[in-house]
N, C-alpha and C positions, 0 to 999 in steps of 0.2 A: 304356497308362499316360498316366504327369497328367506333362506336362511340367517340367517348378521352376523358375522366371525365377533368370536365372544371376547377377542382384544379390542374392537368399535367398541362394541357394546358396553362397554369398564369406562374407555372412556367417554364415554359421551359425544352426542353427534355436535352436541353446540360448542365441543373446544374441536372438534374436525374443523366448524365449519372457521372459529376463527381464526383458526393458526390458518383454514384458506384464502380470506380478507391477509392477513397479512403479509403473504407470498403475495398478493393482485397488489396493495399497496403498495408495498413495499420495490415492486418492478417495479408502480409505474411509478412511483418519487421517485427510484433514482436517473427513471431515464425523464425525466422534466430537471434533476435536478446538475442531470450529464449536461442536457438541452442550456439550459445557464447558466452553466460552471465553461463553454465552448465560449459565451457571449460574454461573460466573467471577464477568460484572459485575455478574446481579444481583445474590450477596449480596454481595460488595463498595461493590456501591452503597449497598445497605438499610447497610452499617457504617457509609459516613460519614453515613448520613440515619438513623443512630442505629433500624434497623427491623429486624428475624429474617431477611425476605429468605423464598426458601423455604425451603419445613423439612418439608411432611412428603411429596410424596414421592422414597422411598428415601432412604436413609441422608443427612440430611445434604439432606435437600431436589437429589440429584443426578441424577436421575429428573422433577424436574421437566418442563428444556427438551424430550426426549420425548416428557412424557402431553402439555400442552400441545402442538407436533405431532404424537399424531395427533385433540385433539380437533379439529384444524382441520383436518388432514382427510376429518375426520367429517359436516362444516357446506355444505350448503347454497355452488352452485360459479355465484354469477350472474354474468351475464353483462350489463350496462347496456344499454337498448331505443337506443340510439342510440351507440351502439359500434361500431369496424367490429372483427368479432366475430377473423377474425386473425392478424391483429395486435391485441388485447386477451390472444389465445394465449399468442401468442410475445415478448411481451418483456418475461415476467419470466424467461423461459433465459438473453432475450440477457444479463436484468444475472447468473446467476449463470454465466455458462458461462467471461467472462475473469479471472473471477476467480481459479479451476478452475486455468481455466493459466498464469496467468499462475506460479501454485504450481511448476509440472511447471519451470525450469526454478532453481528454487531449492534446492540444496546443504546435504544438514538434517546430512552426520555428512562422515566419510577423516578422514586424520592429512594435516594440513593445516601443521603443528608447526615440523616439522624436513625441511622443504623441499617437505616431499610437495606432489602433488595432488592429491589427494582420489579416488586411481585406488583403487578396492579389490579383493577377490579373491573371485566368489563362485562357487562349484562350478566350482572354475578358470578362473573367465571374470572379466578384468577389465573391471569396467564405474565410475561415479560412484554417488557416496546422489544421484543424481535423476532426475530422469529425462527428463529433456531438456539439452541445452549448447552448445545455438544458440549461432554466432558471433558474430549479431547480438540477446543476450543485456536486454540494455538496451535496446534499440528495440526488441525485442520486449512488458517491458514494457511499454511507454510510448505501444502498440502500442494495448495489448491496455485499458491505465486509460484509453488513449479512445474505447475501441468500449465498455463497461462505461456509458457514459451512453445510450446507445443507446437502451438498454434502456427506461431512467430515460422518456426525452424518445417513445416508440412508447408507452408504458405511456399519460401524463396528454395526451398525440393524441388515438391510440382511446381513452379513455374517452367521446368527449361530454361533456362538464364540466367545467366551465369552473375548479375547481378544480384537481386535474389537467393541469389544460394551462397556468396559474400554476406549476407544481410546476417541470413538462418545460422548462420556460420555464427555471427560474431552472437547474436541473441542466450546460443547457445555458452560458447567460449562468457558469454558477460556475467549467465548468472551462473556459471560454474564456482566465478572472483567472491558476486556479494553474494550467494544464498550462505555458506558460515558465518560471513560475517550479520550479517541476519536475523543468521539462526541463533549467537555468541551475545549477540546487545538479548535479543529476547529470553533469555535467558536468567540477566540481572532483571526483566523481573517479576519474569517464575520463582528466583528465589527469595523475594519479595513477599508477595503475593504465594506461594502457595499454590496453588492449585489451576487449571489450564481450562477451568471457564470461561467467558470471556465476562460472565454477571459476578462471579463473584470475582476473578481484576479487577473487576469498577468499583464491589462493592473493599472493593482491602485497601481504597484509596482517599474513603470516607473522609471527615473533617479537615483536609486539603493535604491530608496527607500522599502527593503527588507521587506516581512512579517519577515523573521531571528530574528532581529533586530528592530522592527516600532512593533514586538505587547509581544517584549523579547522574552532572548533564551531562556523560564520553555517551550511553550509549541509547540516549536518543538520539546525537548526536548524529552514533553510524550506523539507524534506525536507521533516519532520513536519509542517510547520500546513498545507505545501500537497497533502502528500498526505490533512490529518483533515478538509484541504476536500474536497480530486475524493472519499474515502468521503464526502462528507454528511453525519461525526460533528457528537458535537457539539462548538463552536461555532456549528460549519457547519452547520446543518443544517434551512437557511431550506427544500429541497426537502423538505420536510414539517411541516413550521411548525407544527403542530397548531391555536396560537392563533387564528395567521392562516386556516391553508387547509385545516384540522382533519385531513389523514391527507399532504397536497400528493399526491404523482404516488400514492402506494397506495387511497385514499381508495375508485374503487367495486370492491376488487378483498375477494374472499374466499374461504374454501376457501386449496382447495391452492398457490395463484395466491400469493397475501396470504403464504405460510409458503416462498412458496422466495422473494418478493422481504424478509424476514426474514430470511434462511438469504443469499442473498448481501451484506447490509448487513452484519454477524458474520462471515462467510469474504471479507469484501473489508480485514474486523481484520483478522483473522487474517495476510492476505498481503501485509498495506501492511510488519505488524510481524517476518513474514523479508525479507521483501524489503529494512526499513530496519538490519538484523539482518546481512546479506550489504553493500548497499555500506556499512555504516558503524560494525558495530559489530562487526566479520572471521568473524560467523558459523559454525558449530563450532569456532574456533579457541581452545581452551584447552591450561589446565596435564595436562598424561599425570600426572603425577608422579610420572615415570620408566618406567609403565608398558606395555607393551607390546602386540600381538596383538590381538586384535577386539573386546579393553578399549578399548583406545587407539583403533580405528583407527572399533567401531564405537560402544561404549554412552557414554565423556565428547565425544563433538565435537559426538553428538545431543545429552545432557546438557546440556552450554552452554549448545547451540542450543536448544533446548527455556528453557532459565533466563530469554535476552536475548528472546524472545517473552512471555512471559510478562508481564519490567518491560515493554516496550515498549506489551502492555495493558494492567495497570495505570493505566500516565502515559494514556492516552485514556479511557480510564476515570474517571480522577481531573480529564480534560476535561472531562467529562460531569456531573461531579459538581459541579465547584468555579466553572467556568466560564455565567455571561450568554450567553444568545445573543447574535448579532453578531446588528445589526439590517441590515438586504440593501442599505443605499448605505454603512455600514462594514465592510462586505461585499468589497469588490467599488473602495473604500478602497484595503487593507490588503493586496492580490494586486496591482494597475494600481502603486497610488503609493510600495507600500514593500518590500511580496515581487521584486518583479523590480528596482526599479531597484540594491537591498542587490544579492542575489542575480550580477547583473550584473558592481558593482562590486568583488564580490569574487574574479569569475571572473576579470576582469582584472586582479589581483591576483595573486592565485595561477601565472598568466602571465607576464605584471613576472616573480617570483623562478623562472619555469621559464628565460625567456631570462638572466637575471641569471649562474642557476646555467650552460647556457654559454658565454659571453661573458666569464665571469671579474670580472662584475662586483662591487662591493661589493653583497651581502647585508643588510646593516643597512639601507642611503640606499636601499636600489634601494623598503625599504620603508616607510622613510620616506616620500618624495616620491611613490611609489603610492596610501596612508594620505590626502594631502593634499588629493591629481584624487580620492580619493573622499570626502570628508569637505567638499572645496568644492563638487564635484559633488552629492552631495543636501543645498547647505545650499539650492546654488540652483540645484535641483528643488524645496525646503521650500517658500521668497521667494517660486516661480511661483507654485507651489497655493495658499499668504493669502492674494497679487496676486488673483486667481483672483477664487478664495472671497468677496474686500470685494469686488467688480465687480460679483459673483453680487448680493450682497447688494445693495448699492445699488440698481442696478434694479431686485427686487422691492419694498425701500422705494418708488422714484422711481411 
């Protein structure tokens, strides 16, 4: 007789099967979404450039991504002579896995509109329309976004070539610069929602109380810019700048491993758009038009979630097509000298509003004083930076 773990027995095999089903559906759905996102970006980028884009493989070229993937799979898999073979082969997976693990904490459907908590019934069992809802969901996102840079760093180091190494060093410095601004903008959301759980964050935005305007638009903009830099997307793609580093960290990669890096880059775009939707745009929250049942719990929430993600993906594509790539010193200056002070000052302003609300102070007077302090601090910081640049220029001229 086979012994059954008491914990599993209490949970129930049906619940375990539902979780496994959600894992498979989430992984397969994310892969298909990434393939469609690559096609969508290429078509939209072509429209911006007055070109046709993919148009041969399948209707409207929709199978072009599949054709490119098959081509890469059948190409020769090369490992440089001076590379570390084990780390060189492991690095692509360290970039792909964190992107998927972040997505499992994102609720993609469920009824949150009428004060609901997103719980739905499948085969008589209550579950959430997300693979997992850990109580430290946002901390999990920060941890996974930090781990993703290890794949890039190890890929550049293990290649045994100078250009990939420079790309990996850039990625490390870029992650350190923008992780702080990303975390500070997240604190504004947590201050408003009072929970680290992604499901609770979506629930707190019911009744159109989205964090986009509940926290002010500044945290959303900071998160959008910092997330773009974290994902190494244009105009922050310094880690693979073709004009400077040939291809950056993946210069020596080919075949299936290059395809994994390519897939991870676009999966990061989908994941980042989904996280932005969850934190600031209410997740799957949207009008139900008076409908009830499975349409209100599954179809319409998923439709609103999909449309919000599509809108954000379009924003990332517009960044790529309209903005020039920053110089490396501009990239560092934007993170350390602008985004971090801005996000920190805005967070302190929101904290002052919370304290004023608890103490019964005048919110208008509190906001005015807070803005004066923030603007004064910004002016002092700008003056200090300008003085430092003048002194540096004088030393160079001397």
